[in-house]
matplotlib code that plots the C-alpha trace (Angstrom):
import matplotlib.pyplot as plt

x = [-51.2, -52.7, -53.4, -50.5, -52.4, -52.0, -48.7, -47.6, -47.6, -45.8, -46.8, -44.2, -44.0, -41.4, -40.3, -39.6, -35.8, -35.3, -36.8, -35.1, -32.2, -34.2, -36.5, -33.8, -32.9, -36.4, -37.7, -41.0, -42.6, -43.3, -46.0, -45.0, -45.9, -46.1, -47.2, -45.7, -46.3, -43.8, -45.1, -43.0, -41.3, -40.1, -36.6, -36.1, -37.1, -39.0, -35.9, -34.2, -36.9, -37.0, -33.4, -33.8, -36.7, -34.6, -31.4, -33.4, -33.7, -30.0, -28.9, -31.2, -29.7, -26.2, -27.2, -29.0, -26.2, -23.7, -26.0, -26.5, -22.8, -22.4, -24.8, -22.9, -19.7, -21.2, -22.7, -19.3, -17.6, -20.0, -19.5, -15.7, -16.1, -18.0, -15.0, -13.1, -15.9, -16.0, -12.4, -12.4, -15.3, -13.5, -10.2, -12.0, -13.8, -10.4, -9.0, -11.7, -11.4, -7.7, -8.4, -10.9, -8.1, -6.6, -9.7, -12.0, -14.9, -18.1, -17.5, -13.9, -10.6, -9.0, -5.4, -3.8, -0.3, -1.2, -2.6, 0.9, 1.1, 3.0, 2.4, -1.2, -0.4, -0.2, 1.3, -1.1, -0.7, -1.9, -4.2, -1.3, 0.4, -2.6, -1.9, -5.3, -4.9, -1.9, -2.0, -0.5, -3.9, -5.6, -2.8, -2.9, -6.6, -7.1, -5.0, -6.8, -10.2, -9.5, -9.3, -12.9, -13.3, -10.3, -11.7, -15.2, -13.5, -11.4, -14.4, -17.0, -19.3, -19.8, -18.1, -19.6, -17.0, -18.4, -17.8, -14.1, -15.3, -15.5, -11.8, -10.4, -6.8, -5.8, -2.8, -4.5, -3.8, -6.2, -7.8, -7.8, -10.9, -13.2, -13.7, -11.7, -8.2, -5.4, -3.8, -0.5, -1.9, -3.8, -0.6, 1.3, -1.6, -1.3, 2.5, 2.4, -0.5, 1.1, 4.3, 2.3, 0.4, 3.8, 4.6, 1.3, 1.5, 4.2, 1.5, -0.6, 2.4, 3.0, -0.5, -0.5, 3.1, 2.0, -0.4, 0.0, -2.1, 0.5, 3.3, 1.5, 0.6, 4.0, 5.4, 2.7, 2.9, 6.4, 5.8, 2.7, 4.9, 7.6, 4.9, 3.3, 6.3, 7.2, 3.9, 4.4, 5.9, 7.7, 8.2, 11.0, 8.2, 7.2, 9.8, 10.0, 9.2, 12.0, 12.6, 11.1, 8.0, 7.6, 8.3, 5.6, 3.1, 3.6, 3.5, 0.0, -1.2, 0.1, -2.5, -2.4, -5.7, -5.2, -8.6, -8.1, -4.9, -6.4, -9.3, -6.8, -4.8, -7.9, -9.1, -5.8, -6.2, -9.8, -8.9, -6.0, -8.4, -10.8, -7.7, -6.6, -10.2, -10.9, -7.6, -7.7, -11.3, -10.2, -7.1, -9.4, -11.9, -9.0, -7.4, -10.7, -11.7, -8.5, -8.7, -12.2, -11.2, -8.1, -10.3, -13.0, -10.1, -8.6, -11.9, -12.4, -8.9, -9.9, -12.9, -11.1]
y = [69.6, 66.4, 65.2, 63.6, 60.2, 60.1, 59.8, 62.7, 62.4, 64.7, 64.5, 65.6, 65.5, 63.7, 65.6, 64.3, 65.1, 62.7, 59.9, 60.5, 58.3, 55.7, 55.6, 55.0, 51.7, 50.4, 51.5, 52.5, 56.1, 57.7, 60.5, 64.1, 64.5, 61.6, 62.4, 60.4, 60.4, 59.5, 58.8, 60.2, 57.7, 57.9, 57.3, 59.6, 63.1, 64.3, 65.8, 62.5, 60.7, 63.4, 63.0, 59.4, 59.7, 62.0, 59.8, 56.5, 56.8, 57.5, 54.7, 52.3, 53.3, 52.5, 49.5, 48.4, 49.2, 47.4, 44.4, 44.6, 44.7, 41.8, 39.9, 40.9, 39.7, 36.3, 35.8, 36.6, 34.3, 31.6, 32.4, 32.3, 28.5, 27.9, 27.9, 25.6, 23.2, 23.3, 22.7, 20.0, 18.1, 18.7, 17.1, 14.2, 13.4, 13.6, 11.1, 8.8, 8.8, 8.2, 5.2, 3.9, 3.8, 0.9, -0.3, -3.3, -2.6, -4.6, -6.9, -5.3, -6.9, -7.1, -5.9, -8.1, -9.3, -13.0, -12.2, -11.4, -7.7, -6.8, -3.2, -3.2, -0.4, -0.4, 2.0, 4.3, 4.1, 6.2, 4.7, 4.1, 2.1, -0.1, -3.8, -4.5, -2.2, -4.0, -5.1, -8.5, -9.5, -9.1, -10.9, -14.2, -14.0, -13.8, -16.9, -19.0, -17.8, -19.6, -22.9, -23.7, -23.4, -25.6, -28.2, -28.3, -28.3, -31.3, -33.4, -32.1, -30.8, -34.5, -33.8, -30.8, -28.4, -28.3, -32.1, -31.1, -30.5, -34.1, -34.5, -33.3, -32.3, -32.1, -30.1, -27.3, -23.9, -22.0, -18.9, -15.3, -14.9, -12.0, -10.7, -10.7, -10.5, -8.1, -7.2, -8.4, -11.7, -11.9, -11.1, -13.9, -16.2, -15.2, -15.8, -19.1, -20.3, -19.2, -21.1, -24.2, -23.7, -23.4, -26.7, -28.3, -26.9, -29.5, -32.2, -30.2, -29.9, -33.6, -34.3, -31.4, -30.6, -28.0, -26.1, -22.5, -21.7, -23.4, -21.4, -18.0, -18.8, -19.7, -16.6, -14.4, -16.1, -15.3, -11.6, -11.5, -13.0, -10.4, -7.6, -9.0, -9.3, -5.7, -4.6, -6.9, -5.5, -8.6, -10.7, -12.6, -14.6, -16.4, -19.0, -21.1, -24.7, -27.1, -29.9, -32.5, -30.6, -30.3, -33.9, -34.7, -32.5, -34.2, -37.7, -37.0, -36.4, -39.6, -41.9, -45.0, -43.9, -41.6, -40.2, -39.3, -37.7, -35.4, -34.5, -33.7, -31.5, -29.6, -29.3, -27.6, -25.0, -24.4, -23.9, -21.6, -19.4, -19.0, -18.7, -15.5, -14.2, -14.3, -13.0, -10.0, -9.3, -9.4, -7.2, -4.6, -4.5, -4.0, -1.3, 0.4, 0.3, 2.0, 4.6, 5.5, 6.0, 8.0, 10.3, 10.8, 11.6, 14.2, 15.8, 16.3, 18.0, 20.2, 21.2, 22.2]
z = [64.2, 65.2, 68.7, 70.5, 70.3, 66.5, 64.6, 62.7, 58.9, 56.4, 52.7, 50.2, 46.4, 44.5, 41.5, 38.1, 38.3, 40.8, 38.8, 35.4, 36.0, 37.4, 34.6, 32.2, 34.2, 34.7, 31.4, 33.2, 32.8, 36.2, 36.8, 36.7, 40.4, 42.9, 46.4, 49.1, 52.6, 55.2, 58.8, 61.4, 63.8, 67.2, 66.4, 63.3, 62.3, 59.5, 57.7, 57.9, 56.4, 53.8, 53.1, 52.9, 50.5, 48.2, 48.3, 47.8, 43.9, 43.5, 46.0, 44.4, 41.0, 42.2, 43.8, 40.6, 38.4, 40.8, 40.9, 37.1, 36.6, 38.8, 36.6, 33.5, 34.8, 35.9, 32.5, 30.8, 33.0, 32.0, 28.2, 28.5, 29.5, 26.3, 24.0, 26.4, 26.5, 22.5, 22.0, 24.6, 22.8, 19.6, 20.9, 22.4, 19.2, 17.2, 19.8, 19.4, 15.6, 15.9, 18.2, 15.7, 13.1, 14.9, 16.7, 16.2, 13.9, 13.2, 10.1, 10.0, 10.6, 14.0, 14.6, 17.1, 17.7, 17.4, 14.0, 12.7, 13.3, 16.5, 16.7, 15.4, 13.1, 9.2, 6.9, 4.9, 1.1, -1.6, -4.5, -6.7, -3.8, -3.0, -3.4, -4.6, -7.6, -9.0, -12.6, -11.4, -10.1, -13.5, -15.2, -12.9, -12.5, -16.3, -16.8, -14.1, -15.3, -18.8, -17.0, -16.8, -20.7, -21.2, -18.9, -20.5, -24.0, -22.9, -21.7, -24.2, -21.2, -20.2, -16.9, -14.9, -13.8, -10.3, -10.3, -9.4, -6.0, -5.1, -5.8, -2.6, -2.1, 1.7, 1.0, -0.3, 1.5, 3.6, 2.0, 3.5, 5.6, 4.4, 8.1, 11.5, 10.2, 9.8, 6.4, 7.7, 8.5, 5.1, 3.4, 5.0, 4.2, 0.6, 0.4, 2.1, -0.1, -3.3, -2.4, -1.8, -5.2, -6.9, -5.6, -6.6, -10.0, -10.7, -10.5, -13.1, -15.5, -15.1, -16.3, -18.8, -19.9, -22.6, -20.5, -21.1, -18.0, -16.0, -17.4, -17.1, -13.4, -12.4, -13.7, -12.4, -9.1, -8.6, -9.4, -6.9, -4.1, -4.6, -4.5, -1.4, 0.5, -0.2, 1.3, 4.4, 7.7, 8.5, 5.3, 7.1, 9.0, 6.0, 5.2, 1.9, 1.8, 2.5, -0.2, 2.1, 2.4, -1.4, -1.7, 0.8, -1.0, -4.2, -2.9, -1.3, -5.0, -6.4, -7.7, -10.1, -11.7, -14.6, -14.6, -10.8, -11.5, -14.3, -11.9, -9.1, -11.5, -12.7, -9.2, -8.2, -11.0, -9.9, -6.2, -7.1, -9.0, -5.9, -3.6, -5.7, -6.0, -2.4, -1.4, -3.6, -2.3, 1.3, 0.7, -1.3, 1.8, 4.2, 2.3, 1.7, 5.3, 6.4, 3.6, 4.6, 8.3, 7.2, 5.1, 7.9, 10.5, 8.0, 7.5, 11.2, 11.5, 8.7, 10.2, 13.4]

ax = plt.figure().add_subplot(projection="3d")
ax.plot(x, y, z, "-o")
ax.set_aspect("equal")
plt.show()
């Protein structure tokens, strides 16, 4: 026994059996015998300290297991949010793609009610239904393309074909723009322009009554107008020219000079060729853009 002035200390040995379970949890080997010393306190007995030491590893194990399970539940709860976040992101991406189908694109046509498409939406068409792939384009462009050779043969290359640009025709219709347009607006421009050219062809036929190009162009123009109207959402918005409007167009072309009238007639055929060529390119671009967006959107839905 130590003197009363010193605290009493009791040394005990911690047997391996009490640490086996704890070793599995901590994955750390414990010594075979580990001495532990427990100082006696004024408020507890030696037996209470011994019972606390023996129960310590078990309590720690239970507390550790409870804490470990809490962590597992916390991590699992976090993981369960991952699929929700993934699907939410995927749905947002799909929504953006669908909006892009009718949205403005750089160097791409813009859909607006003022441009002739009140709904801002256009019907999707398969490759065989595309207006730009119709054979009528090849027929009418094939006829107008021959005009340059006929012109050069008539004037024996003494007058350059580009010289026709100097003979302005104020009543010529505007062409479809290559950008910043809607398909509906372009189709309306094509129909209105072809109707005007159909009237202007009378002036060409007046100067060249036996022109095969004029006969072919008149036939194919009627077929192209009917085809375009079937593709329009509102074909009724394009009205035919009145008789007074037709007379006014022809009066503007009247000229007492024979050479001037011939140059004007040739320039009408030349401008008609570029009108058709530019119009087909604009429609092809429009249909290609919408087809690409539709395929991209379909691919995203397939991935999901």
